[in-house]
DODREN-576238 format. One record per residue (C-alpha): residue number from 0; chain; x, y, z. Coordinates in steps of 0.5 Angstrom, whole numbers, plus 2048, in hexadecimal, padded with zeros to 3 digits. Layout:
REM residues N
[pt NUM, "A", [X, Y, Z]]
...
//
This chain:
REM residues 272
[pt 0, "A", [7D1, 7DB, 7F2]]
[pt 1, "A", [7D4, 7E1, 7F5]]
[pt 2, "A", [7DA, 7E6, 7F2]]
[pt 3, "A", [7E3, 7E1, 7F5]]
[pt 4, "A", [7E6, 7E6, 7FA]]
[pt 5, "A", [7EC, 7E9, 7F7]]
[pt 6, "A", [7F2, 7E6, 7F9]]
[pt 7, "A", [7F7, 7EC, 7FC]]
[pt 8, "A", [7FF, 7EC, 7FD]]
[pt 9, "A", [7FF, 7F1, 801]]
[pt 10, "A", [7F9, 7F5, 805]]
[pt 11, "A", [7F8, 7FC, 805]]
[pt 12, "A", [7F4, 801, 808]]
[pt 13, "A", [7F1, 801, 801]]
[pt 14, "A", [7F0, 7FA, 802]]
[pt 15, "A", [7EC, 7FA, 809]]
[pt 16, "A", [7E6, 7FE, 805]]
[pt 17, "A", [7E6, 7F9, 7FF]]
[pt 18, "A", [7E6, 7F5, 804]]
[pt 19, "A", [7E0, 7F8, 806]]
[pt 20, "A", [7DC, 7F9, 800]]
[pt 21, "A", [7DD, 7F2, 7FE]]
[pt 22, "A", [7DA, 7EF, 803]]
[pt 23, "A", [7E0, 7EB, 806]]
[pt 24, "A", [7E2, 7EC, 80E]]
[pt 25, "A", [7E9, 7EE, 810]]
[pt 26, "A", [7EC, 7EB, 817]]
[pt 27, "A", [7F2, 7EF, 819]]
[pt 28, "A", [7F6, 7EC, 820]]
[pt 29, "A", [7FA, 7F0, 825]]
[pt 30, "A", [803, 7EE, 824]]
[pt 31, "A", [808, 7F1, 827]]
[pt 32, "A", [80E, 7ED, 825]]
[pt 33, "A", [811, 7EB, 81F]]
[pt 34, "A", [810, 7E3, 81F]]
[pt 35, "A", [809, 7E3, 820]]
[pt 36, "A", [807, 7E9, 81B]]
[pt 37, "A", [80B, 7E4, 816]]
[pt 38, "A", [806, 7DE, 818]]
[pt 39, "A", [801, 7E3, 818]]
[pt 40, "A", [802, 7E6, 811]]
[pt 41, "A", [804, 7DF, 80D]]
[pt 42, "A", [7FE, 7DC, 811]]
[pt 43, "A", [7F9, 7E1, 80C]]
[pt 44, "A", [7F7, 7E7, 813]]
[pt 45, "A", [7F4, 7EE, 80F]]
[pt 46, "A", [7F7, 7F2, 813]]
[pt 47, "A", [7FD, 7F1, 81A]]
[pt 48, "A", [7FB, 7F8, 81F]]
[pt 49, "A", [802, 7F9, 822]]
[pt 50, "A", [7FC, 7F9, 829]]
[pt 51, "A", [7FF, 7FD, 82F]]
[pt 52, "A", [7FB, 7F8, 833]]
[pt 53, "A", [803, 7F7, 832]]
[pt 54, "A", [804, 7FA, 839]]
[pt 55, "A", [7FF, 7F5, 83C]]
[pt 56, "A", [800, 7EF, 839]]
[pt 57, "A", [807, 7F1, 837]]
[pt 58, "A", [80B, 7F2, 83E]]
[pt 59, "A", [806, 7F2, 842]]
[pt 60, "A", [802, 7F8, 844]]
[pt 61, "A", [7FB, 7F9, 846]]
[pt 62, "A", [7FA, 7FE, 841]]
[pt 63, "A", [7FC, 800, 839]]
[pt 64, "A", [7FE, 808, 83C]]
[pt 65, "A", [804, 806, 83F]]
[pt 66, "A", [807, 804, 839]]
[pt 67, "A", [80C, 807, 834]]
[pt 68, "A", [80D, 80C, 82E]]
[pt 69, "A", [814, 807, 82E]]
[pt 70, "A", [810, 802, 82F]]
[pt 71, "A", [80B, 802, 82B]]
[pt 72, "A", [811, 804, 825]]
[pt 73, "A", [814, 7FE, 826]]
[pt 74, "A", [80F, 7F9, 827]]
[pt 75, "A", [80C, 7FC, 820]]
[pt 76, "A", [813, 7FB, 81D]]
[pt 77, "A", [814, 7F3, 820]]
[pt 78, "A", [80E, 7F2, 81C]]
[pt 79, "A", [80F, 7F6, 815]]
[pt 80, "A", [814, 7F2, 815]]
[pt 81, "A", [811, 7EC, 814]]
[pt 82, "A", [80B, 7EE, 80F]]
[pt 83, "A", [80A, 7EC, 806]]
[pt 84, "A", [802, 7ED, 807]]
[pt 85, "A", [7FF, 7F0, 80D]]
[pt 86, "A", [7FD, 7F8, 80F]]
[pt 87, "A", [801, 7F9, 815]]
[pt 88, "A", [7FD, 7FF, 819]]
[pt 89, "A", [800, 801, 81F]]
[pt 90, "A", [7FD, 806, 826]]
[pt 91, "A", [7FE, 80B, 826]]
[pt 92, "A", [800, 80B, 82F]]
[pt 93, "A", [7FC, 810, 834]]
[pt 94, "A", [7FE, 816, 836]]
[pt 95, "A", [803, 817, 82E]]
[pt 96, "A", [7FD, 81A, 82B]]
[pt 97, "A", [7F6, 81B, 82F]]
[pt 98, "A", [7F9, 822, 831]]
[pt 99, "A", [7FD, 826, 82D]]
[pt 100, "A", [7FC, 824, 825]]
[pt 101, "A", [803, 826, 822]]
[pt 102, "A", [805, 821, 828]]
[pt 103, "A", [802, 81C, 825]]
[pt 104, "A", [804, 81E, 81E]]
[pt 105, "A", [80C, 81C, 821]]
[pt 106, "A", [80A, 817, 823]]
[pt 107, "A", [806, 814, 81E]]
[pt 108, "A", [80C, 815, 81A]]
[pt 109, "A", [811, 811, 81F]]
[pt 110, "A", [80D, 80C, 81E]]
[pt 111, "A", [80C, 80B, 817]]
[pt 112, "A", [814, 80E, 815]]
[pt 113, "A", [817, 808, 81B]]
[pt 114, "A", [812, 802, 81A]]
[pt 115, "A", [810, 804, 813]]
[pt 116, "A", [809, 801, 815]]
[pt 117, "A", [804, 802, 810]]
[pt 118, "A", [7FE, 805, 814]]
[pt 119, "A", [7FC, 809, 81B]]
[pt 120, "A", [7F6, 807, 821]]
[pt 121, "A", [7F4, 80E, 824]]
[pt 122, "A", [7EE, 80C, 82A]]
[pt 123, "A", [7E9, 812, 829]]
[pt 124, "A", [7E5, 816, 826]]
[pt 125, "A", [7E3, 81D, 825]]
[pt 126, "A", [7E8, 81F, 82B]]
[pt 127, "A", [7EE, 81D, 827]]
[pt 128, "A", [7EB, 81F, 821]]
[pt 129, "A", [7F1, 825, 820]]
[pt 130, "A", [7F6, 81F, 821]]
[pt 131, "A", [7F4, 81B, 81B]]
[pt 132, "A", [7F4, 81F, 817]]
[pt 133, "A", [7FA, 822, 816]]
[pt 134, "A", [7FC, 81A, 817]]
[pt 135, "A", [7F8, 818, 810]]
[pt 136, "A", [7FA, 820, 80C]]
[pt 137, "A", [801, 81D, 80E]]
[pt 138, "A", [7FE, 817, 80A]]
[pt 139, "A", [7FE, 812, 810]]
[pt 140, "A", [7F9, 80D, 810]]
[pt 141, "A", [7F5, 80C, 816]]
[pt 142, "A", [7F0, 809, 819]]
[pt 143, "A", [7EB, 80A, 81F]]
[pt 144, "A", [7EA, 807, 825]]
[pt 145, "A", [7E2, 809, 828]]
[pt 146, "A", [7E0, 805, 82E]]
[pt 147, "A", [7E3, 802, 834]]
[pt 148, "A", [7E8, 805, 832]]
[pt 149, "A", [7EF, 803, 837]]
[pt 150, "A", [7F3, 809, 837]]
[pt 151, "A", [7EC, 80C, 83B]]
[pt 152, "A", [7EB, 808, 840]]
[pt 153, "A", [7EC, 80B, 848]]
[pt 154, "A", [7E7, 811, 843]]
[pt 155, "A", [7E1, 80A, 842]]
[pt 156, "A", [7E4, 807, 848]]
[pt 157, "A", [7E2, 800, 846]]
[pt 158, "A", [7E3, 7FA, 840]]
[pt 159, "A", [7DD, 7F9, 83E]]
[pt 160, "A", [7D7, 7FC, 838]]
[pt 161, "A", [7D8, 803, 836]]
[pt 162, "A", [7D3, 807, 833]]
[pt 163, "A", [7CC, 802, 836]]
[pt 164, "A", [7C9, 809, 838]]
[pt 165, "A", [7C6, 80E, 832]]
[pt 166, "A", [7CA, 813, 833]]
[pt 167, "A", [7D0, 80F, 832]]
[pt 168, "A", [7CE, 80C, 82D]]
[pt 169, "A", [7CC, 813, 828]]
[pt 170, "A", [7D3, 814, 82B]]
[pt 171, "A", [7D6, 80E, 828]]
[pt 172, "A", [7D4, 80F, 821]]
[pt 173, "A", [7D4, 817, 81F]]
[pt 174, "A", [7DC, 815, 822]]
[pt 175, "A", [7DC, 80F, 81D]]
[pt 176, "A", [7D9, 813, 816]]
[pt 177, "A", [7DF, 819, 819]]
[pt 178, "A", [7E5, 815, 817]]
[pt 179, "A", [7E1, 813, 811]]
[pt 180, "A", [7E1, 81A, 80F]]
[pt 181, "A", [7E8, 81B, 811]]
[pt 182, "A", [7EA, 815, 80E]]
[pt 183, "A", [7EB, 80F, 813]]
[pt 184, "A", [7EC, 809, 80E]]
[pt 185, "A", [7EA, 804, 814]]
[pt 186, "A", [7E6, 805, 81A]]
[pt 187, "A", [7E8, 7FF, 820]]
[pt 188, "A", [7E1, 7FF, 823]]
[pt 189, "A", [7E2, 7FC, 82B]]
[pt 190, "A", [7DD, 7F9, 831]]
[pt 191, "A", [7D6, 7FC, 82F]]
[pt 192, "A", [7D0, 7F9, 82D]]
[pt 193, "A", [7D0, 7F5, 826]]
[pt 194, "A", [7CA, 7F8, 824]]
[pt 195, "A", [7CC, 7FF, 824]]
[pt 196, "A", [7D4, 7FC, 821]]
[pt 197, "A", [7D0, 7FA, 81B]]
[pt 198, "A", [7CC, 7FF, 81A]]
[pt 199, "A", [7D3, 804, 81B]]
[pt 200, "A", [7D6, 800, 815]]
[pt 201, "A", [7CF, 801, 810]]
[pt 202, "A", [7D0, 808, 811]]
[pt 203, "A", [7D8, 808, 80F]]
[pt 204, "A", [7DA, 806, 808]]
[pt 205, "A", [7E0, 805, 80C]]
[pt 206, "A", [7E2, 7FE, 810]]
[pt 207, "A", [7E0, 7FE, 817]]
[pt 208, "A", [7E4, 7F9, 81C]]
[pt 209, "A", [7E1, 7F5, 821]]
[pt 210, "A", [7E4, 7F2, 828]]
[pt 211, "A", [7DF, 7F1, 82D]]
[pt 212, "A", [7D9, 7F5, 827]]
[pt 213, "A", [7D5, 7EE, 824]]
[pt 214, "A", [7D6, 7EC, 81E]]
[pt 215, "A", [7D2, 7F1, 819]]
[pt 216, "A", [7D9, 7F5, 818]]
[pt 217, "A", [7DD, 7F4, 814]]
[pt 218, "A", [7E3, 7F1, 816]]
[pt 219, "A", [7E5, 7EE, 81D]]
[pt 220, "A", [7EC, 7EF, 822]]
[pt 221, "A", [7EF, 7EC, 827]]
[pt 222, "A", [7F5, 7EC, 82C]]
[pt 223, "A", [7F8, 7E6, 82A]]
[pt 224, "A", [7FA, 7E4, 830]]
[pt 225, "A", [7F2, 7E4, 833]]
[pt 226, "A", [7F1, 7DF, 82D]]
[pt 227, "A", [7F7, 7DC, 82D]]
[pt 228, "A", [7F5, 7DA, 835]]
[pt 229, "A", [7FB, 7DC, 838]]
[pt 230, "A", [7F7, 7DF, 83D]]
[pt 231, "A", [7F3, 7DC, 842]]
[pt 232, "A", [7F1, 7E3, 845]]
[pt 233, "A", [7ED, 7E7, 840]]
[pt 234, "A", [7E7, 7E3, 83D]]
[pt 235, "A", [7E2, 7E9, 83A]]
[pt 236, "A", [7DB, 7E7, 836]]
[pt 237, "A", [7DE, 7E8, 830]]
[pt 238, "A", [7E4, 7E5, 830]]
[pt 239, "A", [7E5, 7DD, 82D]]
[pt 240, "A", [7EB, 7DA, 82F]]
[pt 241, "A", [7EE, 7D5, 828]]
[pt 242, "A", [7F4, 7D3, 82D]]
[pt 243, "A", [7F5, 7D1, 835]]
[pt 244, "A", [7FC, 7D3, 834]]
[pt 245, "A", [7FD, 7D4, 83B]]
[pt 246, "A", [7FC, 7CD, 83C]]
[pt 247, "A", [800, 7CA, 836]]
[pt 248, "A", [806, 7CF, 838]]
[pt 249, "A", [805, 7CC, 83F]]
[pt 250, "A", [806, 7C6, 83E]]
[pt 251, "A", [80B, 7C6, 83A]]
[pt 252, "A", [80E, 7CB, 83F]]
[pt 253, "A", [80E, 7C5, 844]]
[pt 254, "A", [810, 7C0, 83F]]
[pt 255, "A", [817, 7C4, 83D]]
[pt 256, "A", [818, 7C4, 845]]
[pt 257, "A", [818, 7BD, 847]]
[pt 258, "A", [81B, 7BA, 841]]
[pt 259, "A", [821, 7BF, 843]]
[pt 260, "A", [822, 7BD, 84B]]
[pt 261, "A", [821, 7B5, 847]]
[pt 262, "A", [826, 7B7, 843]]
[pt 263, "A", [822, 7B5, 83E]]
[pt 264, "A", [823, 7BA, 83A]]
[pt 265, "A", [828, 7BA, 836]]
[pt 266, "A", [828, 7B3, 832]]
[pt 267, "A", [82E, 7B1, 82F]]
[pt 268, "A", [82A, 7B2, 829]]
[pt 269, "A", [828, 7BA, 82B]]
[pt 270, "A", [831, 7BB, 82C]]
[pt 271, "A", [837, 7BC, 827]]
//
């Protein structure tokens, strides 16, 4: 008989390590606004990522690069006001931590103080070691992110699977171990071979969250807009659409337009 899973009134970084040790998978989704975050929190999501993917799905940019620190603070603040249980992780946006560890710490402190977020996520391994160390030394929890790192899209030149070649796979494994050694509480692996992701997850004591990294990791994350089917354009292999919200919303909007033009809305019962 398996042991009963622990019920968490509030998810913390410690909770995630416990969940890994107990074999309980971690469920993580993105959110960028108060209303959506409140629904996610009540549904029981473990981790909410205020992702720099807001640059794509909220602002319509082609990449995550244009979003600013101020904009990330705005989105994170909106999410935090809705939360009672979930752990809220906030992406540090491009240009705020890569080259200057002091700037990284200033950016991290701004997000934590002004948004109330619980932790930060940074993309990269050995290259950003000093930035991670400074942030951790300030007492700010850090989640790593390896594999396909969207902030480096112009370096990669493509969104295809990463670490298929032995050299890159070896670097990813070394970077993952480094992130754990530095003190990161978890690592996201994006778009890497499932066998490699499973190997990394088994080599670490901290949780590994996958997106396009197979089911051998400790949890999964998706962009909320993608899994709800709000966009028709984005269809990677790893994406499961739990709703076709694009079609449902379009139908509702069209019906509203029809009702207004036909003077069917508002009805007698919908007037004062």
